[in-house]
N, C-alpha and C positions, 0 to 999 in steps of 0.2 A: 774564571772567565771562560775556559774551554767548555765547561758544562753548559753555561748559558748560551754560548755560540752554537753548540751541537743541538741543543733543544730548539733554538731558533731555526736552524736548517731543517729540522724534522717537521716544523710547522710551515714550511715555505710553499706548500701547494695551494694555500688559500691567498686571497688578496691581502695586501699589506694593511697593517693597523696604522692609521694616521693619528699622530700624537701632537697635541698643542699644549704649550704652557700658557695658562690664562692668569693674568694679574689684574685685580680689580681695586679701585679706589672708591670708597663710599663717600657720599656727602657728609660733611662734619656738622651739619645742622639738620634738624627735621622740620618739615613744613616751613623752611626758610628762616626760622627764628630760634628754634630750640636746640642748643648745643648738644652734641653727642660726645660724652666723656671718653668713649672708646675709639674715637676716630681723630687722627691728628688734625690740627687747625691749619690745613695746608695754605689757605689764602689769608690767614691772619697772623701767622708766626713764621717769619722769614727764616730763622735758624732751623726750625723743624723742616720746612720745605727744602732747604739746601741739603739737610741730612738725608732725607728720604730720596730726593732726586739723585744724590751722589751714589747712594747704595743701589738704586735701581739701574743706574748706568753700569755699575760693576756687575750686577746680575745680567743685564742685557749683553754685555761683552762676553761674560762667561758662557752664557747660553749659546751665543753665536759661535764660540770656539768648538762647541759640540755639534754645531749644525742645527741646533734647536731653534724653534720659532715661537715667538711670544705674541699673544694678543693682549695688549695693554688697554684695559677699559677704564675710563675715567668718568666719574660724575662731575658736576659743575664746579664744586669747590676746589678740586685738585687742578682742574684746568685754569681756574682763575688764579690759583697760587703759582702755577707755571708761568702764566702771562706776567705776573707781577715780579717774580723772583728768579725764574729759571726759563727764560724765553727760548733757549736752545734745546730744552729737554726732549720735546717730541721729535724734532728733526734729528737729534742724536740717536734716539731709538730706531727711527725709520732708516737711518744710515746703516744700521746693523740688520736690516731687512725684517724687522719686526713690524707689527701692525698696531695702530691706535684706533680704539673703538669708542663709541658712545655707550656708556654704561649708566643706567638711571633706574631709580625706583620711583621717580616722579612725585615725591612728597610735595614739591613746590615748583620744580623746574622740569619741563617736558623734554622729550628726546631731541626735538629739533633744536632747542636752545642749547642743550648739552653738546650737540654736534657742532654748533656754531662757536661755542666756547673753546672747543679743541682747535678750530681754525684760527681763532683770535690768539691762541697761545702758540701758534706756529706749526701746528700739526696738520696732516692731511688725513682726515678720518676715513676709515673703511666704510663699507655698507652694512657693517654688523651693528645690531642692537642687542644689548644684553641686560639682564636684570628684571625680566618680566615676572610678575606674580602669576602662577598658574591659575589662580582663582579669577584672574582678570584677562587672561590671554585672548579669549575670543573677542572681547570688545576692543582689545589692543590691536588686533588684526585690522579692524575697520579703521582705527586711528592711523595705523601705518599706511593705509591706502591713500591718505591725504599727503603723505610724505614721499611716497614712491617716486623715483627710484633711489632716493638717498639711503633708504634702508631696504635691503632685500634679504639679509641673512639674520636669522635669529639664533641666539645661544643662551642657555642657562635659564630656561623657563623652570621656575622652582617654587617651593613653598617658602613663605617668609621665615628667615632664620635657618634655612636649609634643614628643616626638621625631618623626621622620619616620614616616609610616604611620598617623597618627591620623585619625579621621573628621573631614572638613571639609564635611559636607553642609550646604547653605544652605536647608533647609526644615524642616517640622514634621510629626511623625507620632506614633502611639501605639506604643511598643515592645512587641513580642510577648514573652511570658514564656519562649519557647523560643529566640528570636533577636532581640535588641534592635534590629537593623537592619531588621527586617521589621515592617510596619504591621499591627496587630491592631485592628480596629474596636471590639472589646470591651475593649481595654486600658484599664487604670485611669489610666495616666500619660501626660503629654504631653511629648515630647522636642522641644526647640527647638534646631535646628542653628545653628551660629555662622559657618559658612563658613571661610575660610582664616585668620581671626584676624590679618589684616595691616592695620596702621594706615597706609593711604595712600588718596588720592583714586583712584588707578588701581584699587585693589582694589574700591572702591565702584562705580566705573564698570563693572568687569568683572562684578560681581555683578548690576548692572542688566541687562547684556547677557545674562546667564545665566538670567534669570527665566523661570519657567514659568507658563502661564496656569492650570494645574490644581493649583497648590500655594500655600501661604502662604510667600512668599519672605523669607528672613531673612539678616541679617549682623550680626556684632558686631565692635566694635573694643575693644581691651583695654589696660589699664594696671594698675599697682599702686602704692600710696603710696611704696614704697621707691625708685621712680624719681625722686622729687621731693626732692632732698637739700638740706640747709641749707648756708649759706655756710661756707667754711673759717673757723674761729675763732669760730663762733657759741658764746656762753657756754653751758655745760652740755650741748652736743651732742658725742658721741663722734666723733672724727675719721673713723671708718669711714662715718659717715652725713653727711659734708660733701663739697662739691665747690667748685671755684673758680667765681667768678661768670661766667666766660666758657665754662663747660662746659655741654654739653647736659643734664647731670644736675642742674644747679642748678635749684631749684624754679621760680623766676620764668621761666627760659628754657624749661623743660619746659611750664609752663602756657601761655606764649606760643605754643609750637608747637601745642598742642592748640586754642587759640583760633583760630589761623590755619587749622588743619586743618578745624575745624567751619565756619569762614567759607567755605571752598571748597565745603562741602556745602550751605550755605544756598541757592544757586540751585536745586539739585536738590529741596530741600524745597519751595521756592516754586513749582516746576513741578509738584509733586504726585507725583513718581515715587519719592521717598524720604520715608518717614514715620518719625519717632522714636517708639518704643514701649518701654515696660518689658516685661520677659518676661511678667508677668501679663497685660498688655494684649494681647500677641501670642497668648497662650494663649486669651484670650477671643475674639479674631478667628478663631482656628482652630476653636474650638467652634461658632461661628456659621456658618462656611463649610464645616465638615467634610462634610456630606452631598453637597456638590458638588465635592469635591476628588478628585484622582486619586492613587492610591498605588501606582504601578507604576515600578519601577526595577530594573535588573539587579543593581546593586551600588551602595553608597554611595561617593562620592569620598573619596580619602585623600591626605594631604599627601606630597609627595616630599622635603620638607625639614622640619626642626624649626621650631617657631614662631619662635625667635630668629633663625634663619637666613633664614626667610621675610621677617621684618621688616627685617633688615639689607639684604637684596637689594632691598627696596622703598624703602629710603632712610630708614626711621624711625631717628632718632638714638639709638643705643645705644652706650654707652661701657663698657669693662671697668673 
């Protein structure tokens, strides 16, 4: 721990690195009718919804103990499941000072409806929209113009499936209507880059080393409820969403991994070089500092591997 703290102090001359935990829930059907076998049936299986909601409460409370901030992004089926079976879920998360975002891929339900589903489920949605396809982001900006100011912050513009080649910029700018990777000082929206989206202390340290004095420096770590499986044989839980208790996918083991991971970051937070922020808080910092920031880059950085491969390489426990 002392080595980590000393290294953090040595990097303290630069602005802090703003770190956000992002948790996303995908829709469990495609185009509104085609079931997705790899996504829990949040709005149709009460036992599953209770399990994943309970685990996410545990995660949210654990993160809060570390001072960490979560942006919890939900597509429509999770919010409908919360409304049906867990009506206090969103308010519980927000009581721990985490944020709830509209997360959508819009196969059948558009962002405005996704946001309204959060409200009906008892949440107060942020101004964040996540889940945009990079191949469609320019036209999406025009669509968001019809919803402004409900949506002002964009996060996670990526390639479908988080394949290699997606944007991994670790800073903040206002996307131009002609080229979203170019900063437009008159742009309406704030894009918050997430970096490599790798869950490892090494990735956080690398992001610290890569900070720029003229930017708002950002990084996100990422997970999803379906990684936190119930124990094999749990009554009412389909076998597809269970794991042996010695598996990395078993919810208690997964939660313990994240607790240990955040404990490794604690010294960096104590040293003042890492600060936990929600995406809305980062946007507020950006707006305050914007007149003094530098928006010059030849091109944005892109991943050489898909997100899953990046995390496996970094040692994040992922099991098939």
